[in-house]
C-alpha positions in Angstrom: 1.2 -56.0 52.4 0.1 -52.7 50.9 -2.7 -52.7 48.4 -1.9 -51.8 44.8 -3.5 -48.6 43.4 -6.3 -48.9 40.9 -5.2 -48.0 37.3 -6.8 -44.5 37.4 -5.0 -43.7 40.7 -1.8 -45.1 39.4 -2.0 -42.8 36.4 -2.7 -39.8 38.6 0.3 -40.8 40.8 2.5 -41.0 37.8 1.6 -37.4 36.9 2.3 -36.5 40.5 5.8 -38.1 40.2 6.4 -36.2 36.9 5.4 -32.9 38.6 2.7 -32.4 36.0 0.6 -30.8 38.7 -2.2 -29.4 36.5 -2.9 -32.8 34.8 -2.5 -34.5 38.1 -5.1 -32.3 39.6 -7.5 -33.1 36.8 -7.0 -36.8 37.1 -7.3 -36.8 40.9 -10.3 -34.6 41.0 -12.3 -37.1 38.9 -11.3 -39.8 41.3 -12.2 -37.7 44.3 -15.6 -36.7 43.0 -16.5 -40.4 42.4 -15.2 -41.7 45.7 -16.7 -42.3 49.1 -15.0 -42.3 52.5 -12.6 -43.5 53.6 -10.9 -42.8 50.2 -12.5 -39.4 49.6 -10.6 -37.5 52.2 -7.1 -38.5 51.2 -7.9 -38.1 47.5 -9.1 -34.5 48.3 -5.8 -33.9 50.1 -3.9 -35.1 47.0 -6.0 -32.8 44.8 -5.1 -29.9 47.1 -1.4 -30.7 47.0 -1.5 -30.7 43.2 -3.3 -27.4 43.1 -0.9 -25.9 45.7 1.9 -26.8 43.4 0.2 -25.2 40.4 -0.1 -22.0 42.5 3.6 -22.3 43.4 4.6 -22.7 39.7 2.5 -19.5 39.0 4.2 -17.6 41.7 1.1 -17.4 43.9 2.6 -17.9 47.4 -0.7 -17.1 49.2 -2.6 -19.7 47.2 0.1 -22.2 47.8 0.0 -21.6 51.5 -3.8 -21.9 51.7 -3.9 -25.1 49.7 -1.0 -26.7 51.6 -2.7 -25.7 54.9 -6.0 -27.4 53.8 -4.1 -30.5 52.6 -2.1 -30.8 55.8 -5.2 -30.5 58.0 -7.0 -33.1 55.9 -4.0 -35.5 55.9 -3.8 -35.3 59.7 -7.2 -37.0 59.8 -6.4 -39.7 57.3 -5.4 -43.3 57.7 -1.8 -44.3 57.3 -2.0 -45.2 53.6 -4.1 -45.0 50.5 -3.6 -47.9 48.1 0.0 -48.1 49.2 0.7 -44.3 49.3 2.2 -43.3 52.6 -0.1 -40.5 53.7 2.0 -39.8 56.9 5.0 -39.1 54.6 2.9 -36.6 52.6 1.7 -35.0 55.8 5.2 -34.5 56.9 6.2 -33.0 53.6 3.3 -30.6 53.8 4.3 -29.5 57.3 7.8 -28.6 55.8 6.1 -26.7 53.0 3.9 -24.8 55.4 6.9 -23.8 57.7 8.7 -22.6 54.6 5.7 -20.6 53.3 4.8 -19.1 56.6 8.4 -17.8 57.2 9.5 -14.5 55.6 10.5 -15.1 52.0 14.2 -15.7 51.2 14.9 -19.4 52.0 15.1 -22.2 49.5 11.8 -24.0 48.9 11.5 -27.6 50.0 11.7 -30.2 47.3 8.5 -31.0 45.4 6.3 -33.4 47.2 6.7 -37.1 46.6 4.2 -40.0 47.0 6.3 -42.6 48.9 4.8 -46.1 48.8 4.7 -48.2 52.0 
């Protein structure tokens, strides 16, 4: 049975689901700064995803690509889940975003990332 997220993480994940990327980044960054491994790495990846999406909203394709690249690399070294969040699913979404971002512009962007619970 998957663990339930702590209240602060649940609030950050609600912001993630609402695509309120800037507020999500702020909430996740506090959690990341206060955490130790093994939680620290996946929290940092979530921060990077939120920042990548802020860059995307601002039209900064290069910044989006860099942050998604860092998040995907970090998620590749994470456990399967974080408080019930399926990190493998996020990793796969990130790989789709990177393929899109690294191709010549013109195609439709993937859907915004989602945190799927196990």
